[in-house]
PABATI-170030 format. One record per atom (N, C-alpha, C, O): residue in one letter; z, y, x. Coordinates in pm, whole numbers, padded with zeros to 5 digits, always signed. Layout:
aZYX
...
END
This chain:
x+04809+06205+17120
x+04742+06201+16990
x+04805+06036+16952
x+04808+05944+17033
x+04844+06030+16829
x+04914+05917+16776
x+04767+05854+16691
x+04659+05912+16680
x+04800+05732+16644
x+04700+05656+16576
x+04654+05717+16452
x+04536+05708+16421
x+04746+05784+16372
x+04714+05860+16242
x+04609+05964+16269
x+04516+05980+16190
x+04622+06038+16383
x+04524+06145+16432
x+04405+06074+16463
x+04301+06106+16408
x+04409+05984+16544
x+04300+05899+16601
x+04209+05850+16486
x+04087+05856+16497
x+04267+05804+16380
x+04215+05746+16264
x+04150+05868+16181
x+04038+05859+16131
x+04211+05953+16174
x+04150+06089+16090
x+04038+06131+16167
x+03936+06143+16100
x+04024+06159+16299
x+03902+06203+16365
x+03793+06090+16349
x+03677+06125+16328
x+03823+05961+16358
x+03713+05860+16339
x+03660+05880+16199
x+03539+05894+16182
x+03737+05883+16110
x+03697+05914+15980
x+03598+06036+15952
x+03499+06031+15879
x+03637+06130+16012
x+03564+06270+15994
x+03426+06236+16080
x+03317+06254+16026
x+03434+06183+16218
x+03306+06169+16282
x+03217+06080+16241
x+03097+06104+16257
x+03259+05964+16184
x+03166+05849+16144
x+03132+05867+15978
x+03032+05817+15926
x+03214+05931+15918
x+03188+05962+15785
x+03222+05829+15692
x+03158+05792+15594
x+03330+05773+15744
x+03372+05637+15664
x+03525+05669+15612
x+03595+05761+15655
x+03560+05581+15519
x+03695+05584+15484
x+03802+05502+15571
x+03759+05410+15641
x+03919+05528+15571
x+04026+05482+15651
x+04035+05345+15644
x+04086+05281+15736
x+03982+05284+15526
x+04019+05133+15539
x+03904+05075+15627
x+03923+04973+15692
x+03783+05141+15630
x+03684+05079+15720
x+03715+05087+15865
x+03688+04994+15941
x+03784+05225+15913
x+03808+05248+16047
x+03925+05158+16077
x+03927+05112+16191
x+04023+05123+15994
x+04136+05019+16026
x+04061+04877+16062
x+04098+04806+16157
x+03961+04846+15984
x+03906+04732+16009
x+03827+04728+16144
x+03834+04626+16213
x+03758+04825+16181
x+03689+04848+16278
x+03784+04843+16414
x+03755+04777+16514
x+03887+04913+16401
x+03976+04912+16517
x+04059+04776+16530
x+04099+04735+16639
x+04081+04712+16415
x+04126+04583+16430
x+04045+04471+16497
x+04086+04383+16573
x+03913+04496+16450
x+03804+04401+16510
x+03804+04407+16664
x+03810+04308+16736
x+03796+04545+16711
x+03806+04567+16855
x+03919+04511+16914
x+03903+04455+17023
x+04041+04516+16860
x+04164+04465+16916
x+04153+04319+16949
x+04187+04269+17056
x+04097+04252+16839
x+04077+04112+16835
x+03978+04043+16951
x+04002+03941+17015
x+03864+04124+16960
x+03778+04093+17077
x+03846+04127+17206
x+03830+04052+17303
x+03922+04237+17213
x+03979+04253+17350
x+04087+04150+17383
x+04091+04107+17498
x+04171+04108+17295
x+04274+03987+17306
x+04222+03872+17349
x+04266+03805+17443
x+04122+03844+17277
x+04058+03700+17306
x+03977+03700+17433
x+03990+03611+17517
x+03895+03799+17444
x+03831+03810+17609
x+03920+03825+17723
x+03899+03766+17829
x+04012+03896+17705
x+04122+03924+17814
x+04202+03797+17831
x+04238+03766+17944
x+04236+03718+17722
x+04312+03603+17727
x+04230+03492+17828
x+04284+03407+17898
x+04097+03516+17815
x+04019+03414+17888
x+03977+03479+18029
x+03887+03431+18099
x+04043+03581+18059
x+04020+03659+18181
x+03882+03704+18198
x+03831+03699+18310
x+03812+03753+18085
x+03678+03794+18098
x+03700+03960+18056
x+03786+04001+17977
x+03605+04040+18127
x+03630+04186+18102
x+03543+04217+17995
x+03448+04143+17969
x+03570+04335+17919
x+03487+04384+17805
x+03443+04526+17839
x+03524+04617+17854
x+03310+04539+17850
x+03249+04674+17889
x+03198+04721+17766
x+03135+04650+17688
x+03231+04866+17746
x+03193+04924+17638
x+03077+05051+17691
x+03123+05159+17729
x+02964+05035+17689
x+02874+05139+17750
x+02902+05279+17720
x+02923+05319+17606
x+02901+05357+17830
x+02931+05506+17813
x+03064+05542+17796
x+03103+05658+17784
x+03151+05423+17796
x+03307+05451+17762
x+03378+05404+17887
x+03437+05488+17955
x+03378+05275+17923
x+03456+05225+18018
x+03465+05076+18000
x+03405+05017+17909
x+03547+05010+18097
x+03553+04850+18085
x+03709+04844+18094
x+03783+04917+18159
x+03743+04737+18009
x+03876+04668+17998
x+03879+04547+18074
x+03814+04450+18037
x+03953+04547+18180
x+03956+04430+18279
x+04105+04375+18266
x+04198+04454+18282
x+04127+04244+18239
x+04234+04165+18244
x+04289+04156+18391
x+04209+04151+18484
x+04412+04155+18410
x+04484+04150+18548
x+04611+04047+18519
x+04704+04067+18441
x+04588+03930+18604
x+04690+03827+18574
x+04800+03829+18681
x+04776+03818+18801
x+04925+03843+18629
x+05056+03854+18723
x+05103+03727+18730
x+05123+03665+18626
x+05126+03670+18857
x+05191+03536+18868
x+05324+03533+18838
x+05393+03635+18842
x+05375+03405+18803
x+05518+03378+18765
x+05587+03432+18886
x+05532+03461+18992
x+05721+03442+18857
x+05811+03505+18975
x+05955+03464+18957
x+05999+03469+18843
x+06026+03427+19044
x+06168+03416+19039
x+06245+03538+19078
x+06232+03589+19189
x+06333+03589+18980
x+06415+03699+18983
x+06551+03679+18976
x+06591+03577+18920
x+06639+03766+19028
x+06768+03767+19010
x+06830+03843+18876
x+06823+03965+18867
x+06882+03775+18787
x+06936+03870+18695
x+07064+03946+18722
x+07166+03889+18763
x+07057+04077+18698
x+07152+04157+18750
x+07298+04129+18691
x+07404+04130+18754
x+07281+04106+18568
x+07411+04088+18479
x+07489+03971+18520
x+07610+03973+18543
x+07398+03850+18531
x+07484+03734+18571
x+07475+03681+18700
x+07560+03603+18743
x+07362+03723+18774
x+07357+03683+18910
x+07280+03573+18938
x+07254+03541+19054
x+07236+03506+18832
x+07167+03374+18824
x+07019+03411+18847
x+06974+03523+18821
x+06944+03307+18899
x+06803+03319+18918
x+06720+03278+18784
x+06749+03181+18713
x+06625+03359+18763
x+06548+03329+18637
x+06392+03320+18671
x+06348+03390+18762
x+06318+03244+18608
x+06181+03234+18615
x+06107+03318+18500
x+06115+03303+18378
x+06032+03409+18574
x+05948+03500+18466
x+05821+03447+18449
x+05747+03440+18548
x+05782+03408+18337
x+05660+03363+18311
x+05528+03443+18365
x+05541+03561+18397
x+05408+03381+18376
x+05301+03478+18415
x+05259+03547+18281
x+05276+03503+18167
x+05202+03662+18319
x+05145+03751+18212
x+05016+03818+18239
x+04982+03828+18357
x+04938+03867+18144
x+04808+03921+18169
x+04815+04055+18105
x+04834+04066+17984
x+04799+04167+18192
x+04790+04300+18141
x+04635+04347+18150
x+04555+04295+18229
x+04600+04455+18056
x+04483+04507+18058
x+04472+04637+18116
x+04544+04730+18078
x+04377+04652+18216
x+04356+04786+18290
x+04221+04844+18237
x+04120+04777+18219
x+04233+04968+18216
x+04105+05037+18163
x+04050+05130+18281
x+04124+05209+18340
x+03921+05114+18307
x+03861+05186+18407
x+03739+05273+18326
x+03642+05224+18269
x+03770+05396+18336
x+03658+05479+18272
x+03522+05481+18316
x+03510+05475+18438
x+03407+05490+18243
x+03281+05496+18286
x+03237+05616+18328
x+03308+05713+18299
x+03132+05638+18393
x+03090+05759+18449
x+03068+05868+18345
x+03109+05983+18357
x+02998+05821+18239
x+02979+05920+18117
x+03096+05975+18060
x+03101+06095+18035
x+03210+05885+18032
x+03326+05942+17981
x+03402+06035+18084
x+03469+06129+18043
x+03389+06007+18213
x+03437+06105+18312
x+03368+06239+18314
x+03431+06345+18324
x+03241+06231+18305
x+03161+06350+18294
x+03186+06438+18176
x+03190+06560+18192
x+03205+06377+18047
x+03240+06441+17935
x+03369+06523+17944
x+03379+06638+17900
x+03483+06442+18014
x+03606+06502+18016
x+03616+06607+18131
x+03699+06697+18126
x+03549+06595+18212
x+03544+06712+18316
x+03473+06838+18258
x+03495+06942+18321
x+03393+06848+18153
x+03312+06957+18097
x+03408+07035+18004
x+03368+07134+17942
END
């Protein structure tokens, strides 16, 4: 499912226009970015939890030049589905 299909389904289920749905999705992404940047988890009841995971900086070898490079630290987001979501997916 791509974003257009996702937006269409949300419009149908919520009875809102696509501009409202775009604003809601953008708001959710801003909350996720800000919370995860501070290493705080975001829990959505009956859906799941978005948890940040910080990867430390590392020194790696550049395969093309053979020089060592410093890779900066990064934060990735891990999703853990909730029990209700898993239950609905299994049905």
